[in-house]
Biotite code that builds the C-alpha atoms (Angstrom):
import biotite.structure as struc

atoms = struc.array([
    struc.Atom([11.771, 47.960, 167.059], chain_id="A", res_id=1, res_name="MET", atom_name="CA", element="C"),
    struc.Atom([13.709, 50.262, 169.384], chain_id="A", res_id=2, res_name="PHE", atom_name="CA", element="C"),
    struc.Atom([14.091, 54.011, 169.326], chain_id="A", res_id=3, res_name="GLN", atom_name="CA", element="C"),
    struc.Atom([17.369, 55.206, 167.854], chain_id="A", res_id=4, res_name="ASN", atom_name="CA", element="C"),
    struc.Atom([18.695, 56.610, 171.113], chain_id="A", res_id=5, res_name="ASP", atom_name="CA", element="C"),
    struc.Atom([22.206, 58.089, 171.328], chain_id="A", res_id=6, res_name="LEU", atom_name="CA", element="C"),
    struc.Atom([22.708, 56.271, 174.613], chain_id="A", res_id=7, res_name="LYS", atom_name="CA", element="C"),
    struc.Atom([22.269, 53.014, 172.686], chain_id="A", res_id=8, res_name="ALA", atom_name="CA", element="C"),
    struc.Atom([25.722, 53.614, 171.298], chain_id="A", res_id=9, res_name="GLN", atom_name="CA", element="C"),
    struc.Atom([27.074, 52.376, 174.637], chain_id="A", res_id=10, res_name="VAL", atom_name="CA", element="C"),
    struc.Atom([28.436, 49.451, 172.627], chain_id="A", res_id=11, res_name="GLY", atom_name="CA", element="C"),
    struc.Atom([28.868, 47.037, 175.515], chain_id="A", res_id=12, res_name="LEU", atom_name="CA", element="C"),
    struc.Atom([26.900, 44.196, 173.992], chain_id="A", res_id=13, res_name="PHE", atom_name="CA", element="C"),
    struc.Atom([27.062, 42.296, 170.724], chain_id="A", res_id=14, res_name="SER", atom_name="CA", element="C"),
    struc.Atom([23.531, 40.989, 171.217], chain_id="A", res_id=15, res_name="GLY", atom_name="CA", element="C"),
    struc.Atom([21.027, 39.718, 173.744], chain_id="A", res_id=16, res_name="ALA", atom_name="CA", element="C"),
    struc.Atom([18.691, 36.802, 174.211], chain_id="A", res_id=17, res_name="GLU", atom_name="CA", element="C"),
    struc.Atom([15.463, 36.957, 176.196], chain_id="A", res_id=18, res_name="ILE", atom_name="CA", element="C"),
    struc.Atom([13.959, 33.715, 177.506], chain_id="A", res_id=19, res_name="LYS", atom_name="CA", element="C"),
    struc.Atom([10.660, 33.290, 179.290], chain_id="A", res_id=20, res_name="VAL", atom_name="CA", element="C"),
    struc.Atom([9.085, 30.052, 180.494], chain_id="A", res_id=21, res_name="VAL", atom_name="CA", element="C"),
    struc.Atom([5.323, 30.104, 180.093], chain_id="A", res_id=22, res_name="LEU", atom_name="CA", element="C"),
    struc.Atom([3.437, 27.730, 182.384], chain_id="A", res_id=23, res_name="HIS", atom_name="CA", element="C"),
    struc.Atom([0.118, 26.095, 181.472], chain_id="A", res_id=24, res_name="ALA", atom_name="CA", element="C"),
    struc.Atom([-1.745, 28.515, 183.765], chain_id="A", res_id=25, res_name="THR", atom_name="CA", element="C"),
    struc.Atom([-0.236, 31.613, 182.118], chain_id="A", res_id=26, res_name="GLU", atom_name="CA", element="C"),
    struc.Atom([-1.479, 33.403, 179.029], chain_id="A", res_id=27, res_name="SER", atom_name="CA", element="C"),
    struc.Atom([1.025, 34.117, 176.263], chain_id="A", res_id=28, res_name="GLU", atom_name="CA", element="C"),
    struc.Atom([-0.554, 37.539, 175.621], chain_id="A", res_id=29, res_name="ASP", atom_name="CA", element="C"),
    struc.Atom([-0.515, 38.472, 179.317], chain_id="A", res_id=30, res_name="LYS", atom_name="CA", element="C"),
    struc.Atom([3.255, 37.987, 179.350], chain_id="A", res_id=31, res_name="ILE", atom_name="CA", element="C"),
    struc.Atom([4.251, 39.294, 175.905], chain_id="A", res_id=32, res_name="LEU", atom_name="CA", element="C"),
    struc.Atom([2.130, 42.463, 176.048], chain_id="A", res_id=33, res_name="ARG", atom_name="CA", element="C"),
    struc.Atom([3.837, 43.804, 179.214], chain_id="A", res_id=34, res_name="PRO", atom_name="CA", element="C"),
    struc.Atom([7.261, 42.837, 177.859], chain_id="A", res_id=35, res_name="ILE", atom_name="CA", element="C"),
    struc.Atom([6.468, 44.984, 174.823], chain_id="A", res_id=36, res_name="ASN", atom_name="CA", element="C"),
    struc.Atom([5.069, 47.843, 176.918], chain_id="A", res_id=37, res_name="GLU", atom_name="CA", element="C"),
    struc.Atom([7.892, 47.915, 179.480], chain_id="A", res_id=38, res_name="VAL", atom_name="CA", element="C"),
    struc.Atom([10.923, 46.690, 177.519], chain_id="A", res_id=39, res_name="LEU", atom_name="CA", element="C"),
    struc.Atom([9.834, 47.618, 173.962], chain_id="A", res_id=40, res_name="SER", atom_name="CA", element="C"),
    struc.Atom([10.351, 44.098, 172.626], chain_id="A", res_id=41, res_name="VAL", atom_name="CA", element="C"),
    struc.Atom([7.397, 43.289, 170.332], chain_id="A", res_id=42, res_name="PRO", atom_name="CA", element="C"),
    struc.Atom([5.651, 39.899, 170.612], chain_id="A", res_id=43, res_name="PRO", atom_name="CA", element="C"),
    struc.Atom([6.534, 39.003, 167.022], chain_id="A", res_id=44, res_name="ASP", atom_name="CA", element="C"),
    struc.Atom([10.236, 38.886, 167.987], chain_id="A", res_id=45, res_name="ARG", atom_name="CA", element="C"),
    struc.Atom([9.599, 35.799, 170.139], chain_id="A", res_id=46, res_name="PHE", atom_name="CA", element="C"),
    struc.Atom([9.676, 32.227, 168.933], chain_id="A", res_id=47, res_name="THR", atom_name="CA", element="C"),
    struc.Atom([7.689, 29.739, 170.995], chain_id="A", res_id=48, res_name="ILE", atom_name="CA", element="C"),
    struc.Atom([8.575, 26.111, 171.609], chain_id="A", res_id=49, res_name="GLU", atom_name="CA", element="C"),
    struc.Atom([6.157, 24.041, 173.707], chain_id="A", res_id=50, res_name="CYS", atom_name="CA", element="C"),
    struc.Atom([6.890, 20.778, 175.472], chain_id="A", res_id=51, res_name="PHE", atom_name="CA", element="C"),
    struc.Atom([5.636, 18.604, 178.291], chain_id="A", res_id=52, res_name="GLU", atom_name="CA", element="C"),
    struc.Atom([6.956, 19.220, 181.797], chain_id="A", res_id=53, res_name="GLY", atom_name="CA", element="C"),
    struc.Atom([8.061, 16.591, 184.294], chain_id="A", res_id=54, res_name="HIS", atom_name="CA", element="C"),
    struc.Atom([4.530, 16.211, 185.687], chain_id="A", res_id=55, res_name="TRP", atom_name="CA", element="C"),
    struc.Atom([2.857, 16.172, 182.282], chain_id="A", res_id=56, res_name="GLY", atom_name="CA", element="C"),
    struc.Atom([2.026, 19.861, 182.354], chain_id="A", res_id=57, res_name="ASN", atom_name="CA", element="C"),
    struc.Atom([2.400, 22.020, 179.252], chain_id="A", res_id=58, res_name="LYS", atom_name="CA", element="C"),
    struc.Atom([5.361, 24.419, 179.251], chain_id="A", res_id=59, res_name="LEU", atom_name="CA", element="C"),
    struc.Atom([6.402, 26.838, 176.525], chain_id="A", res_id=60, res_name="CYS", atom_name="CA", element="C"),
    struc.Atom([9.780, 28.484, 176.120], chain_id="A", res_id=61, res_name="LEU", atom_name="CA", element="C"),
    struc.Atom([9.558, 31.900, 174.483], chain_id="A", res_id=62, res_name="MET", atom_name="CA", element="C"),
    struc.Atom([12.837, 33.230, 173.069], chain_id="A", res_id=63, res_name="THR", atom_name="CA", element="C"),
    struc.Atom([13.775, 36.518, 171.402], chain_id="A", res_id=64, res_name="ALA", atom_name="CA", element="C"),
    struc.Atom([17.199, 37.286, 169.920], chain_id="A", res_id=65, res_name="THR", atom_name="CA", element="C"),
    struc.Atom([18.289, 40.918, 169.694], chain_id="A", res_id=66, res_name="LEU", atom_name="CA", element="C"),
    struc.Atom([20.999, 42.599, 167.631], chain_id="A", res_id=67, res_name="SER", atom_name="CA", element="C"),
    struc.Atom([23.775, 44.691, 169.151], chain_id="A", res_id=68, res_name="SER", atom_name="CA", element="C"),
    struc.Atom([21.970, 48.064, 168.913], chain_id="A", res_id=69, res_name="PRO", atom_name="CA", element="C"),
    struc.Atom([18.764, 46.503, 170.280], chain_id="A", res_id=70, res_name="GLU", atom_name="CA", element="C"),
    struc.Atom([20.666, 44.826, 173.135], chain_id="A", res_id=71, res_name="ALA", atom_name="CA", element="C"),
    struc.Atom([22.382, 48.067, 174.116], chain_id="A", res_id=72, res_name="ASN", atom_name="CA", element="C"),
    struc.Atom([19.079, 49.963, 174.040], chain_id="A", res_id=73, res_name="THR", atom_name="CA", element="C"),
    struc.Atom([17.450, 47.232, 176.141], chain_id="A", res_id=74, res_name="LEU", atom_name="CA", element="C"),
    struc.Atom([20.297, 47.335, 178.678], chain_id="A", res_id=75, res_name="ALA", atom_name="CA", element="C"),
    struc.Atom([19.850, 51.088, 179.059], chain_id="A", res_id=76, res_name="ILE", atom_name="CA", element="C"),
    struc.Atom([16.100, 50.667, 179.473], chain_id="A", res_id=77, res_name="LYS", atom_name="CA", element="C"),
    struc.Atom([16.487, 47.916, 182.092], chain_id="A", res_id=78, res_name="VAL", atom_name="CA", element="C"),
    struc.Atom([19.044, 49.883, 184.119], chain_id="A", res_id=79, res_name="VAL", atom_name="CA", element="C"),
    struc.Atom([16.945, 53.050, 183.968], chain_id="A", res_id=80, res_name="SER", atom_name="CA", element="C"),
    struc.Atom([13.832, 51.212, 185.246], chain_id="A", res_id=81, res_name="LEU", atom_name="CA", element="C"),
    struc.Atom([15.423, 49.199, 188.059], chain_id="A", res_id=82, res_name="LEU", atom_name="CA", element="C"),
    struc.Atom([15.002, 50.428, 191.630], chain_id="A", res_id=83, res_name="THR", atom_name="CA", element="C"),
    struc.Atom([17.923, 51.893, 193.559], chain_id="A", res_id=84, res_name="ALA", atom_name="CA", element="C"),
    struc.Atom([18.000, 48.718, 195.679], chain_id="A", res_id=85, res_name="ILE", atom_name="CA", element="C"),
    struc.Atom([18.301, 46.526, 192.571], chain_id="A", res_id=86, res_name="ASP", atom_name="CA", element="C"),
    struc.Atom([20.992, 48.779, 191.075], chain_id="A", res_id=87, res_name="ILE", atom_name="CA", element="C"),
    struc.Atom([22.921, 48.537, 194.330], chain_id="A", res_id=88, res_name="SER", atom_name="CA", element="C"),
    struc.Atom([22.580, 44.733, 194.319], chain_id="A", res_id=89, res_name="GLU", atom_name="CA", element="C"),
    struc.Atom([23.783, 44.604, 190.723], chain_id="A", res_id=90, res_name="LEU", atom_name="CA", element="C"),
    struc.Atom([26.711, 46.966, 191.350], chain_id="A", res_id=91, res_name="ALA", atom_name="CA", element="C"),
    struc.Atom([27.860, 45.095, 194.449], chain_id="A", res_id=92, res_name="ASN", atom_name="CA", element="C"),
    struc.Atom([27.484, 41.615, 192.952], chain_id="A", res_id=93, res_name="SER", atom_name="CA", element="C"),
    struc.Atom([28.399, 41.884, 189.264], chain_id="A", res_id=94, res_name="PHE", atom_name="CA", element="C"),
    struc.Atom([30.384, 38.599, 189.202], chain_id="A", res_id=95, res_name="PRO", atom_name="CA", element="C"),
    struc.Atom([27.262, 36.755, 190.405], chain_id="A", res_id=96, res_name="LYS", atom_name="CA", element="C"),
    struc.Atom([25.431, 37.946, 187.267], chain_id="A", res_id=97, res_name="TYR", atom_name="CA", element="C"),
    struc.Atom([28.155, 36.947, 184.808], chain_id="A", res_id=98, res_name="MET", atom_name="CA", element="C"),
    struc.Atom([29.548, 33.778, 183.292], chain_id="A", res_id=99, res_name="ASP", atom_name="CA", element="C"),
    struc.Atom([33.169, 32.972, 182.423], chain_id="A", res_id=100, res_name="GLU", atom_name="CA", element="C"),
    struc.Atom([32.748, 34.445, 178.914], chain_id="A", res_id=101, res_name="LYS", atom_name="CA", element="C"),
    struc.Atom([31.580, 37.815, 180.210], chain_id="A", res_id=102, res_name="GLY", atom_name="CA", element="C"),
    struc.Atom([27.882, 37.418, 179.391], chain_id="A", res_id=103, res_name="SER", atom_name="CA", element="C"),
    struc.Atom([25.699, 39.389, 181.770], chain_id="A", res_id=104, res_name="LEU", atom_name="CA", element="C"),
    struc.Atom([22.552, 37.614, 182.986], chain_id="A", res_id=105, res_name="TYR", atom_name="CA", element="C"),
    struc.Atom([19.699, 39.715, 184.287], chain_id="A", res_id=106, res_name="ILE", atom_name="CA", element="C"),
    struc.Atom([16.614, 37.975, 185.637], chain_id="A", res_id=107, res_name="ARG", atom_name="CA", element="C"),
    struc.Atom([13.534, 40.153, 185.939], chain_id="A", res_id=108, res_name="LEU", atom_name="CA", element="C"),
    struc.Atom([10.474, 39.340, 188.021], chain_id="A", res_id=109, res_name="ASP", atom_name="CA", element="C"),
    struc.Atom([7.806, 38.122, 185.584], chain_id="A", res_id=110, res_name="LYS", atom_name="CA", element="C"),
    struc.Atom([4.875, 39.057, 187.843], chain_id="A", res_id=111, res_name="GLN", atom_name="CA", element="C"),
    struc.Atom([6.133, 42.608, 188.456], chain_id="A", res_id=112, res_name="ARG", atom_name="CA", element="C"),
    struc.Atom([6.733, 43.259, 184.755], chain_id="A", res_id=113, res_name="ILE", atom_name="CA", element="C"),
    struc.Atom([3.092, 42.297, 184.205], chain_id="A", res_id=114, res_name="CYS", atom_name="CA", element="C"),
    struc.Atom([2.263, 45.194, 186.549], chain_id="A", res_id=115, res_name="ARG", atom_name="CA", element="C"),
    struc.Atom([4.525, 47.556, 184.583], chain_id="A", res_id=116, res_name="GLY", atom_name="CA", element="C"),
    struc.Atom([7.458, 47.516, 187.026], chain_id="A", res_id=117, res_name="LYS", atom_name="CA", element="C"),
    struc.Atom([10.958, 46.044, 186.909], chain_id="A", res_id=118, res_name="LEU", atom_name="CA", element="C"),
    struc.Atom([12.868, 44.272, 189.640], chain_id="A", res_id=119, res_name="SER", atom_name="CA", element="C"),
    struc.Atom([15.507, 41.584, 189.830], chain_id="A", res_id=120, res_name="LEU", atom_name="CA", element="C"),
    struc.Atom([14.328, 38.077, 190.663], chain_id="A", res_id=121, res_name="SER", atom_name="CA", element="C"),
    struc.Atom([15.861, 34.641, 191.054], chain_id="A", res_id=122, res_name="ALA", atom_name="CA", element="C"),
    struc.Atom([12.718, 32.608, 190.389], chain_id="A", res_id=123, res_name="SER", atom_name="CA", element="C"),
    struc.Atom([9.888, 32.638, 187.833], chain_id="A", res_id=124, res_name="ASP", atom_name="CA", element="C"),
    struc.Atom([11.793, 35.239, 185.901], chain_id="A", res_id=125, res_name="SER", atom_name="CA", element="C"),
    struc.Atom([12.373, 36.698, 182.478], chain_id="A", res_id=126, res_name="ILE", atom_name="CA", element="C"),
    struc.Atom([16.018, 35.883, 181.753], chain_id="A", res_id=127, res_name="ARG", atom_name="CA", element="C"),
    struc.Atom([18.025, 38.278, 179.623], chain_id="A", res_id=128, res_name="ILE", atom_name="CA", element="C"),
    struc.Atom([21.505, 37.277, 178.523], chain_id="A", res_id=129, res_name="ARG", atom_name="CA", element="C"),
    struc.Atom([23.587, 40.195, 177.290], chain_id="A", res_id=130, res_name="PHE", atom_name="CA", element="C"),
    struc.Atom([26.561, 38.993, 175.217], chain_id="A", res_id=131, res_name="LYS", atom_name="CA", element="C"),
    struc.Atom([29.737, 41.105, 175.469], chain_id="A", res_id=132, res_name="PRO", atom_name="CA", element="C"),
    struc.Atom([31.329, 42.728, 172.436], chain_id="A", res_id=133, res_name="VAL", atom_name="CA", element="C"),
    struc.Atom([34.823, 41.579, 173.413], chain_id="A", res_id=134, res_name="ARG", atom_name="CA", element="C"),
    struc.Atom([34.714, 38.003, 174.615], chain_id="A", res_id=135, res_name="ARG", atom_name="CA", element="C"),
    struc.Atom([38.445, 37.598, 175.066], chain_id="A", res_id=136, res_name="TYR", atom_name="CA", element="C"),
    struc.Atom([38.993, 40.352, 177.600], chain_id="A", res_id=137, res_name="LYS", atom_name="CA", element="C"),
    struc.Atom([39.584, 39.205, 181.173], chain_id="A", res_id=138, res_name="PRO", atom_name="CA", element="C"),
    struc.Atom([36.276, 38.972, 183.044], chain_id="A", res_id=139, res_name="VAL", atom_name="CA", element="C"),
    struc.Atom([37.516, 41.450, 185.691], chain_id="A", res_id=140, res_name="ASP", atom_name="CA", element="C"),
    struc.Atom([38.047, 43.998, 182.921], chain_id="A", res_id=141, res_name="SER", atom_name="CA", element="C"),
    struc.Atom([34.535, 43.354, 181.574], chain_id="A", res_id=142, res_name="ILE", atom_name="CA", element="C"),
    struc.Atom([33.043, 43.744, 185.070], chain_id="A", res_id=143, res_name="ILE", atom_name="CA", element="C"),
    struc.Atom([34.695, 47.143, 185.480], chain_id="A", res_id=144, res_name="GLN", atom_name="CA", element="C"),
    struc.Atom([33.492, 48.201, 182.032], chain_id="A", res_id=145, res_name="SER", atom_name="CA", element="C"),
    struc.Atom([29.907, 47.145, 182.846], chain_id="A", res_id=146, res_name="TYR", atom_name="CA", element="C"),
    struc.Atom([29.972, 48.968, 186.174], chain_id="A", res_id=147, res_name="LYS", atom_name="CA", element="C"),
    struc.Atom([31.440, 52.146, 184.755], chain_id="A", res_id=148, res_name="ARG", atom_name="CA", element="C"),
    struc.Atom([29.364, 52.405, 181.582], chain_id="A", res_id=149, res_name="ARG", atom_name="CA", element="C"),
    struc.Atom([26.056, 50.773, 182.454], chain_id="A", res_id=150, res_name="LEU", atom_name="CA", element="C"),
    struc.Atom([25.528, 51.987, 185.990], chain_id="A", res_id=151, res_name="LEU", atom_name="CA", element="C"),
    struc.Atom([26.560, 55.544, 185.119], chain_id="A", res_id=152, res_name="SER", atom_name="CA", element="C"),
    struc.Atom([23.444, 55.689, 182.923], chain_id="A", res_id=153, res_name="LEU", atom_name="CA", element="C"),
    struc.Atom([21.257, 55.577, 186.038], chain_id="A", res_id=154, res_name="LYS", atom_name="CA", element="C"),
    struc.Atom([22.774, 58.786, 187.422], chain_id="A", res_id=155, res_name="GLU", atom_name="CA", element="C"),
])
């Protein structure tokens, strides 16, 4: 699935989960193809669960689960493709992107990824949850580790 890149040995993450909500007006292929092209996550890695929304509209939740090496490679890819503005936002607001267990949540703009670009987004996004290798470290320690190791890859 992913190239065997030496940088993937960053070892920050034990795995990752990608979730995308597909609305009735969106095409599955038009979302999964760009995710594969930009993030190198093939469509066959996603499971799809469809349900009815509050207003009776069809919604589908697409989910992919990645192993530790895949998650680390994806993290490197995401950081390398984000703009300087997004990297700055991430670096200055790491706690905002984390939960109490040290999982890092990155939300990418779904429309921009369809145009081959990456940027952070709070709405209509592709949510990636990166799970930390060491869950029992203090969150402050995990934040510093993320900043030091992940953001240094952009330099």
